[in-house]
DRENPA-3360 file (N, C-alpha, C; in nm, 2 decimals, always signed):
BEGIN
1 = XXXXXXXX = +0.72/-1.00/+0.92/+0.83/-1.08/+0.87/+0.86/-1.02/+0.77 ~ +0.81/-0.93/+0.65/+0.81/-0.80/+0.60/+0.89/-0.74/+0.68 ~ +0.76/-0.65/+0.75/+0.86/-0.54/+0.76/+0.99/-0.51/+0.83 ~ +0.98/-0.64/+0.93/+1.12/-0.62/+1.02/+1.22/-0.68/+0.99 ~ +1.28/-0.67/+0.87/+1.36/-0.76/+0.76/+1.37/-0.60/+0.64 ~ +1.31/-0.49/+0.63/+1.27/-0.38/+0.57/+1.33/-0.26/+0.61 ~ +1.44/-0.18/+0.65/+1.49/-0.10/+0.65/+1.43/+0.05/+0.67 ~ +1.32/+0.10/+0.58/+1.23/+0.19/+0.56/+1.12/+0.15/+0.68;
9 = XXXXXXXX = +1.11/+0.04/+0.76/+1.03/+0.04/+0.86/+1.08/+0.06/+0.99 ~ +1.20/+0.06/+0.89/+1.32/+0.09/+1.09/+1.32/+0.29/+1.09 ~ +1.36/+0.37/+0.98/+1.33/+0.45/+0.96/+1.25/+0.56/+1.01 ~ +1.16/+0.48/+0.90/+0.93/+0.54/+0.97/+0.96/+0.54/+1.17 ~ +0.99/+0.42/+1.17/+0.98/+0.42/+1.36/+1.03/+0.50/+1.42 ~ +1.15/+0.60/+1.33/+1.27/+0.60/+1.45/+1.21/+0.75/+1.40 ~ +1.16/+0.76/+1.28/+1.12/+0.94/+1.24/+1.01/+1.00/+1.26 ~ +0.99/+0.94/+1.23/+0.79/+0.94/+1.26/+0.67/+0.95/+1.37;
17 = XXXXXXXX = +0.73/+0.82/+1.45/+0.67/+0.80/+1.55/+0.71/+0.84/+1.69 ~ +0.84/+0.92/+1.71/+0.83/+0.95/+1.86/+0.75/+1.12/+1.90 ~ +0.76/+1.18/+1.75/+0.61/+1.30/+1.76/+0.52/+1.25/+1.85 ~ +0.46/+1.10/+1.81/+0.33/+1.09/+1.92/+0.35/+1.08/+2.06 ~ +0.50/+1.00/+2.11/+0.48/+0.96/+2.25/+0.66/+1.09/+2.31 ~ +0.53/+1.08/+2.44/+0.59/+1.17/+2.51/+0.72/+1.05/+2.61 ~ +0.85/+1.12/+2.54/+0.99/+1.07/+2.60/+0.97/+1.08/+2.72 ~ +0.93/+1.15/+2.85/+0.92/+1.15/+2.99/+0.82/+1.09/+3.08;
25 = XXXXXXXX = +0.73/+1.01/+3.01/+0.64/+0.96/+3.00/+0.65/+0.83/+3.03 ~ +0.62/+0.81/+3.19/+0.68/+0.62/+3.25/+0.59/+0.54/+3.15 ~ +0.50/+0.55/+3.06/+0.43/+0.48/+3.01/+0.50/+0.44/+2.83 ~ +0.57/+0.52/+2.84/+0.70/+0.56/+2.66/+0.70/+0.39/+2.60 ~ +0.74/+0.31/+2.66/+0.76/+0.19/+2.63/+0.62/+0.09/+2.55 ~ +0.53/+0.14/+2.67/+0.43/+0.10/+2.63/+0.30/+0.23/+2.52 ~ +0.40/+0.32/+2.52/+0.32/+0.40/+2.37/+0.39/+0.40/+2.30 ~ +0.49/+0.36/+2.23/+0.61/+0.29/+2.18/+0.52/+0.13/+2.12;
33 = XXXXXXXX = +0.54/+0.08/+2.18/+0.47/-0.06/+2.16/+0.30/-0.04/+2.07 ~ +0.25/+0.01/+2.11/+0.10/+0.03/+2.12/+0.12/+0.13/+1.95 ~ +0.18/+0.19/+1.93/+0.18/+0.25/+1.79/+0.21/+0.14/+1.67 ~ +0.33/+0.11/+1.73/+0.36/-0.05/+1.70/+0.29/-0.16/+1.62 ~ +0.20/-0.19/+1.76/+0.12/-0.30/+1.70/+0.00/-0.27/+1.58 ~ -0.09/-0.08/+1.61/-0.15/-0.06/+1.51/-0.11/-0.05/+1.47 ~ -0.01/+0.02/+1.41/+0.10/+0.02/+1.25/+0.07/-0.19/+1.20 ~ +0.10/-0.29/+1.25/+0.07/-0.40/+1.23/-0.06/-0.40/+1.19;
41 = XXXXXXXX = -0.10/-0.38/+1.25/-0.28/-0.43/+1.26/-0.32/-0.40/+1.16 ~ -0.25/-0.29/+1.11/-0.35/-0.15/+1.00/-0.28/-0.21/+0.84 ~ -0.18/-0.22/+0.83/-0.13/-0.32/+0.71/-0.15/-0.42/+0.73 ~ -0.12/-0.52/+0.82/-0.24/-0.61/+0.77/-0.34/-0.64/+0.72 ~ -0.50/-0.53/+0.75/-0.61/-0.51/+0.71/-0.59/-0.49/+0.57 ~ -0.47/-0.37/+0.59/-0.51/-0.29/+0.41/-0.47/-0.49/+0.34 ~ -0.35/-0.51/+0.29/-0.33/-0.56/+0.25/-0.41/-0.70/+0.26 ~ -0.53/-0.80/+0.33/-0.59/-0.89/+0.36/-0.66/-0.82/+0.25;
49 = XXXXXXXX = -0.74/-0.69/+0.27/-0.87/-0.58/+0.22/-0.81/-0.59/+0.00 ~ -0.68/-0.61/+0.07/-0.62/-0.60/-0.14/-0.63/-0.71/-0.19 ~ -0.63/-0.89/-0.05/-0.56/-0.98/-0.14/-0.76/-1.05/-0.19 ~ -0.86/-0.99/-0.07/-0.96/-1.06/-0.17/-1.00/-0.95/-0.27 ~ -1.02/-0.87/-0.30/-1.02/-0.81/-0.41/-0.95/-0.84/-0.53 ~ -0.85/-0.86/-0.55/-0.74/-0.99/-0.64/-0.79/-1.03/-0.70 ~ -0.86/-1.14/-0.57/-0.92/-1.30/-0.55/-1.03/-1.23/-0.60 ~ -1.14/-1.18/-0.66/-1.22/-1.14/-0.67/-1.19/-1.12/-0.86;
57 = XXXXXXXX = -1.09/-1.02/-0.85/-1.10/-0.94/-0.99/-1.05/-1.04/-1.08 ~ -0.92/-1.13/-1.03/-0.90/-1.33/-1.11/-1.04/-1.32/-1.11 ~ -1.10/-1.31/-1.09/-1.18/-1.43/-1.19/-1.24/-1.33/-1.25 ~ -1.32/-1.23/-1.24/-1.42/-1.16/-1.35/-1.31/-1.11/-1.43 ~ -1.18/-1.15/-1.48/-1.09/-1.09/-1.54/-1.08/-1.19/-1.62 ~ -1.08/-1.34/-1.55/-1.08/-1.49/-1.62/-1.18/-1.51/-1.70 ~ -1.30/-1.51/-1.62/-1.43/-1.46/-1.75/-1.42/-1.37/-1.79 ~ -1.40/-1.26/-1.85/-1.38/-1.18/-1.91/-1.26/-1.13/-1.99;
65 = XXXXXXXX = -1.17/-1.18/-2.09/-1.04/-1.17/-2.15/-1.08/-1.08/-2.23 ~ -1.08/-1.01/-2.26/-1.14/-0.89/-2.39/-1.09/-0.76/-2.27 ~ -1.18/-0.74/-2.14/-1.17/-0.68/-2.06/-0.98/-0.70/-2.05 ~ -0.94/-0.83/-1.97/-0.79/-0.83/-1.95/-0.75/-0.79/-2.05 ~ -0.70/-0.79/-2.20/-0.66/-0.74/-2.27/-0.70/-0.59/-2.28 ~ -0.80/-0.54/-2.28/-0.80/-0.34/-2.27/-0.72/-0.31/-2.17 ~ -0.70/-0.40/-2.06/-0.68/-0.38/-1.90/-0.48/-0.38/-1.91 ~ -0.47/-0.47/-1.96/-0.32/-0.45/-2.03/-0.29/-0.39/-2.13;
73 = XXXXXXXX = -0.33/-0.33/-2.28/-0.30/-0.20/-2.32/-0.25/-0.07/-2.24 ~ -0.40/-0.10/-2.17/-0.39/+0.05/-2.11/-0.29/+0.08/-2.01 ~ -0.24/+0.00/-1.93/-0.14/-0.06/-1.84/-0.05/+0.02/-1.93 ~ +0.05/-0.06/-2.08/+0.11/-0.06/-2.16/+0.17/+0.07/-2.15 ~ +0.02/+0.15/-2.20/+0.03/+0.29/-2.26/+0.05/+0.38/-2.13 ~ +0.06/+0.31/-2.03/+0.05/+0.47/-1.94/+0.18/+0.41/-1.84 ~ +0.25/+0.29/-1.91/+0.43/+0.31/-1.88/+0.48/+0.38/-1.94 ~ +0.42/+0.32/-2.08/+0.58/+0.38/-2.19/+0.50/+0.52/-2.19;
81 = XXXXXXXX = +0.40/+0.60/-2.09/+0.38/+0.75/-2.12/+0.51/+0.84/-2.00 ~ +0.49/+0.72/-1.89/+0.56/+0.76/-1.74/+0.72/+0.81/-1.83 ~ +0.81/+0.64/-1.98/+0.91/+0.66/-1.94/+0.91/+0.76/-2.08 ~ +0.85/+0.80/-2.15/+0.89/+0.89/-2.20/+0.84/+1.05/-2.15 ~ +0.82/+1.05/-2.05/+0.82/+1.18/-1.96/+0.88/+1.20/-1.88 ~ +1.02/+1.08/-1.85/+1.11/+1.05/-1.77/+1.23/+1.07/-1.89 ~ +1.22/+1.07/-1.99/+1.31/+1.03/-2.07/+1.36/+1.24/-2.16 ~ +1.17/+1.27/-2.13/+1.15/+1.40/-2.16/+1.25/+1.54/-2.05;
89 = XXXX = +1.20/+1.54/-1.92/+1.33/+1.53/-1.84/+1.43/+1.55/-1.85 ~ +1.47/+1.47/-1.79/+1.64/+1.40/-1.83/+1.69/+1.47/-1.93 ~ +1.63/+1.55/-2.02/+1.65/+1.53/-2.15/+1.75/+1.71/-2.15 ~ +1.62/+1.78/-2.00/+1.68/+1.91/-1.97/+1.76/+1.93/-1.94;
% end
């Protein structure tokens, strides 16, 4: 449902997929449908894997609060560093 309402997905399908489809083929619609289904299956698979990994990591972080705090500090430093980099780039 999210991809159906996302304009980036429509731009992807309109700009990227046609180069893999032969427009003069009698199976044009089937080719487009197959690539669309593959995109949906692949995207769903990746999201399921990410959800499973995050579910397991949630248990790890809840059992090890020091690791969670360290991860938060590392993430904070990365975000601060990116902010400084952006500020220095736009300063020039």
